[in-house]
N, C-alpha and C positions, 0 to 999 in steps of 0.2 A: 422853656424845658422839652424836650422829646418824653413821651412815654416810652420807656427800653421795654420790649415782650424777650422772656428767654424761650430758644430752641435748643434741645439737645437732642441726642438721638435717643432716648427714654419714653419720648414724646411723640408720635409718627406724624399727627395731625399737624400740629407746627415746622417739625423740619419738612413735609411737605411742602405745607403752607410758603416758608421761607424761601423756595427755590422758584415758585411762580412767580417770578420776576416783576412781571405788570402788576399781579396784585401787589405785588412790594410796591411798587411805586407810587399806586393807589393810597394804600394807607398811610404813606411817607406824610399824604397832602393830610392826613388825619390828623399829623403828629406822632404818628408810629414809628418806631423805628423797632429793629431786631437785631439782638445780641446773639450768634451762636456760640456755644460751649460744650467741652465733650461728657460733660457727666451730670446727669438730673441730681446727683449727690451735693453738688455745689447749689443748688438752686438758694436756700433756704440763706447761705452766707453773701451771695450776691444781693438778696433780698435785703440783708441787714445792713449791708453799706452803703447801700442805695443805688446799686449800678441795675438793678431792675424794678421795676414796678406791673411786673406782669409777669407769673409763668404757666407753665403746662405739666401736671405731675401726674401721680397716682394722689389716690385718695389720702396718704399718710402726711405728706408735708405738710399739708395745710394745721392737721390738727399737729404737729411737732412745733411748727413757727408759732401759733398759739400758744403753746404752752412755753414757749422762752419770749413772749411777752410782746410778737408782731400783731399788729392790729389786720388783719388780712381776711377774707372773705371768697368763696367761690361763688362764680356766676355763671357758670356752664360746666356740663359735665357728659361724658358720652355714655351708654347702654353698657350695661355690664361687657365685661369680656370673660368669656371663657379660656381664648388663648389654647396654643399645645405647650405642655408641661405643666410644671408646677413643683409642689416638694418632688423632688425626685432623690431615689437611691439609686446604685448599680443594680444591673435585674440578678448578678449572683449574688446578691446579699444577700441578709439573713432577717432586714426589715420588713415587715409584709403591713404593717400598719404605723399612724402616725406615735399610738405611745410603743412601738416598739423604739421609738428613737430617746427614749427615757436614757438619760447621760452620755448622749451623742452627739457629734459637731454638726451642726448644721451651716452652709454659708450661704448669708443673706447680700444684695445688691445696697450698698452702703446711703441711705436716708433714704428708701425708698418705699413701694406699697408693699416690697417681702414682708416689711416687720408687721405691718397689721392684716397679713395673709396669712404667716406664720402665726402670729396672738391667736386670730380667729380659730385656724386650724386646733392649734393646742386645747384652747379653752374649752372647744367643741369636744375634744377627746379627754376632756378631764384632767390634761398636763399642763404643770405653771411653767412660766417662761425659766424658771432657775432650774428646772428639770433637766432642761437640754443645755448642750454649750450652741446655743445661737450668734454668731458671731459675721458682722460685718466683714466682707471683705470683697474686693474687687472682680469684676465676673471673673475675667482672666483668669486670674490666679487661681481663682476658686474652683474654674473648670479644668483647669489641668493638675490642681489636688484631687480633685473626685475621680477625673479617668483615671488617675493611679492607684486610686483605693486608699488614698491615705484621711480623705474627705469622705463621711460616712452618708452626708448627705445634702444638698443642694437646690436652693430657689433658682429655676432658670423657666424662661420662654423662649421663643421664637425671638430671632435669628439663633442665640445659643443652642437652647434646645436640641432643634433640629442636627447642629452640628455636631453637639456632643453626643445625639443618640445615635450619629451617623456611624461613629467611631467604638463605642461602648453600650452596651447594652444595658440599657435605663427602665425603671420600673418608676411609676406617678403614683405617689402615695396620695395625692389631693392636688385637686387643679382646681386655677381661679374659676369665679363664678358660682360658690356654692356657699358658704361660710362668709365669704369675702366678695361682694360684686363685683370688686375691682374694675373700678372703671377711671378712665383718663377723667383730671377734671382742670379746668383753668382757673386761675385765682389771681387776687391783684389786691394791694393795699386800698381798705379804707379811704382814704385821702385822692387817690386815681378816682375809684368808682363814684364817689361822691363829687368830685370837680371836675372828673374828664368823662361822663358816662356817652358826651355823642362818639370819641374814639373805641370804647369801648364796644359800645354796639356795631360800629364798622368793624372792629376787627370777630364779634361772633359771625356778622353776615358772613364776612371773607372765610372763615374755618367750614363755616357750614357749607358754600359753595363750594368749596375745595374738596372736603369731604365726601360730596356729592362725586364730586369728579374723581375723585381716587377709589369709590365704590362702585363706578361707571366703567372705569380703565385703571384695574389695579398696575397693570405691565407696565402702561405709563406713568404711573405714581412712582414703582419699583423702579425703573428707570432714573429718576431725577434724586433717589436717596442712594444711587450707584455707590459704591465706595465710603456711605458713611457709615463712622465706628469700626471701618476695616472690611463691611460685608458688602456682597455685592451685591445688584438688585434681583440675581436669582436667590439669595440668600432672604433678603426682605420679603418676596412675592408672597409665601407662606401666611406670615404675619399680615400683610394685607388683607387677602382674602378670608383671614379667621376671623377678623373683629367686627364691631359694628360701626359701624361712621354715621356720623350726625352731632349735633350739639343741642342739649335742651337743659331748660334749667334745673336748678338741684329743686330737688323735690318735699315733700315731709319723710315719704321712705330713704331718703339719703341723708338726711341730716341724724334720723332715728338711728340706722347704721353708726352714724358718724357717733354719734352718744354712746352706743352699745360698744365702740372701737376704743372711745378716750376712756371711758371707765376703765374696761379691760387693761389700755395700756398703764392707768394709775393702778389697777391691782397688780401689775407685773412688774412695777417700778419701772417702765419704761419712760415715765416722764416724771417729774418730781414731785406733782401734787395735784387731783381732780381740774380739768377745765370745762369754762362750760363753753360749748362748739356753738351755744345760740347762733352768734353774730359771726358766725362764719360761712353763712352760707347768703348768697343776694339774689333772688328771683328775675332781677327786675329785666334782666339785658339778652339773655338766650330766648329765643321762640322754639317750638318743639319742633323736631325736625324727624325723621321716619329714621332708624336707628338698626 
């Protein structure tokens, strides 16, 4: 059976790779197939039903998947992604710090790194999850409510951030890359990692080469993404030029961060019980590349 790799608009490296048709043809010879879907929030359900074997997301879904009993591990990661945007409020609002959002509504992209980012920022500010009204809302709807002034705050990054900021004054209270490193991560079931290591290594090599191409020529990569998620090549370009590229093995610092944030998730009742994330990293496959 083929190893199915999921690609969605929230993971730009895989979305670009799947559009490099010659590379995809070579990876098929390694037993890899790609499935494109519209929302990264569907990654865990697709893994649960066996439709996917390999995923690329932020660092949060592997914690949530492990808490749900899935046997998965991160085998590659990007460098920290500061990105444009983050926890945003309207510029004309009364909110000037994370602590000012106590009792206020915050829109998060469903089942994404937004949860981990916000949890880390709240913990650093001494604010409990229950003290804010953090809710998963699809980004387009959250942005509409934010622009109309009926949603107090939203977590958003490019390209959505640039579109909203261009129409509405925005104040960023906290950006990714501080209390949460905001890495892209690549992860798979332990079954695939143990029994198909050659295919995983081929995927890592292809991702590293594709990322190098994107870093060298972001305009060409943006053209590959034209129309993805309803955004144009021009919309995607700022996101491509503001983030690190390359694939590295998950290291002890990453594992320590995941452990800290898994503990915060348990404290905030975002997962039912504490989880041991020790088995959720596998450093055998990625070679260190420049980020």
